[in-house]
N, C-alpha and C positions, 0 to 999 in steps of 0.2 A: 774737128773744129777748124774753122776758117779764121784767117787773119782779116782785119778790115780791108787790107789791100786786095785780098782775094774776092771779098764781097764787092769791092769797087768795080771789078771786072764784069760782074753780073748786072743785068738790068734791074733797076729798082722797081718795086711794085707801084710806088707812087712818089709824089714830090716830097712828102714827109720822110719817106725812107731814104731818099738821096740826101736830104738835109741832115738826117741823123748819121748817115755814113760819113759825110764830110766832117761833122762835129767829132765823131770818133777818130777819124784820121788826124784831126788837129790835136786831140788828146794824146794819141800815140806819139806825135811829135813832141808834145810837152813832156811826156814820160822819158823820151830819149834825151831831152834837154836836162832833166833832173839827173839822169844817169851820168851824163857828162859833167854836170856840176859836182857830183860826188867824186868822180874820178879826178877832177881838177881841184879838189879840196876847197870849194867855194864856202862862203860863210853859211853857217847853219840856218840863220834866219832867212837868207835868200832861198835856200832849198825848201824850207818850210812854207814860205810864201808861194812858191810854185806848186807845192803839194796841195795847198789850200785851194789854189786856182783850179787844179785838176779835179779835186773833189767837187767843187762847185759845178764845173763843167759836166762831170759825170752825173751829178744830181739833176741837172737841167735835161740831160739826155734821157734819164730815167723817167722824169716827169713827162717829157714829150712822148715817150713810148707808152706810158700809162694813159695819157690823154687819147692817143691814137687808138689804143686797145678799147678804151671806154667808148669812144665814138663809134667804133665798129660794132661793138656788142650792145650798145645803147638802143638800137633800133627796136628791139623787142622788150625793153624794160621800162617800167614806170617809176622806179626809184633807184637811187644810187646804192650799189652793193657796198656793204660795210668793209669788205676786203679792199676795195679801191681806196676808200677813205683812210683806212689804217696804213696802207702802203704809202699813200701820199703824205700823211703826217710823219711817218718814220723818215721818209726821204727829206722832208723839210727840216728835220732836226739837225742835219749836218749842214 
């Protein structure tokens, strides 16, 4: 398994991939910030706000990946696969 930093060294397949990699790098930074907040005994509500922001950012990355995958596979399809819809709705719940 690779870290996002290791993926950053590899050439991205397309512009969407490089955008997703940048977003994941930003999320890694946010996670490190949460770790520091806990170590420094910051207020619980501040930590929870950061965790909520991370969850939202991860959800956005997941939706972007799902859209990219759908576009790539859509070329030979005439209707939307129910698996895509179910996954999208599950992601939007958070």
